[in-house]
N, C-alpha and C positions, 0 to 999 in steps of 0.2 A: 672331343664336349660330352656332357651326362645329361639327362631330363631329372633326374633326382633320384631322390625313392623312392621308393615302393609303397603303400605301408598295406595291412591285410588285418581288419577287425572282420568283428563278429558283438553286433550292437539288439541289445529290448528295449523296445520302449513302449510308455501306454498305452492302452488302446482310449485311445481319445482325437479329437479331431484338431487336425492337427500336428502329433507327436512328430513326426517320421520329419516335413514341412523341420520344424524347428529345429533337430536335431541335422540337417540337410543343411541348413544356413551353416553351422561351427565349418563349414569343411571351406566356405565359400569368401568368409571369413580367415581361414591361413591361405586364401590362396591356394590350394588341392584342390587336383583334378580327381574330376569319378571317373572313374575306370570301371566299373562295377561295382550292381546292384542286384543280391540276389535273397526273394525276401523264402522263410518254410515256417509251416506254425506247430508250435510248438508245439511238445503231446502234452495231450491231457487238460488244457488251457483254452476254451474257445476262445476264439477271433482275437488268438496271441501269435507273435510272430516273431519271428526272429529274423534278423536282417547278417548278410552276407556284405564288403566294404571292403575295394578298394582300391586304389587312393594314389595318385605317384603325389609325393611334399615337396617341399627344399627347407631342407632339414641347417640347413645354409645357414637361410636368414628367420625362419622361424623353432620352436621348438615343439618337440612329438610327445611333452608332458604337458604342453602348455597345452596341445589340442586332443586331450587323453581327456585331462580338467575341465574342459569345456564339454564339450562330449558325454560327462558323466555331467554337467547337469541338468538335462535332459535326454538320458537318456535313464532306465531299468536296471541296466548294465550294460559294463564297454567292456570285451580283451579284447586287447595289441597280440591280433594270432601270428601276424610275421610284421619283420623294417629287412625289404630286399632293395639290394644296389641296379640300378635300371639298369640297361642295356646303353649303351655310347651309340649315340649317331655318327651318322655323318653333318658333314658343317653342311653347312644351309649356304 
């Protein structure tokens, strides 16, 4: 049994109230589980941050391309850094 795929992203959002929340809600729509969210300041851009996001995702159920399309609607920049097969889990 596997838990699906792991996706790794780098995203940048605009500096306005709710912009990160709107972006993260897209993961909920695709039933993706956030595993990690790390913020890093963007050089030479005051109050601007980039976010490294890791999520588990069921690629058999939904399309990664569809998720990327949704994320691009709510972010200034989106880059898929990698897609990995999650480790096998023992039967529960």
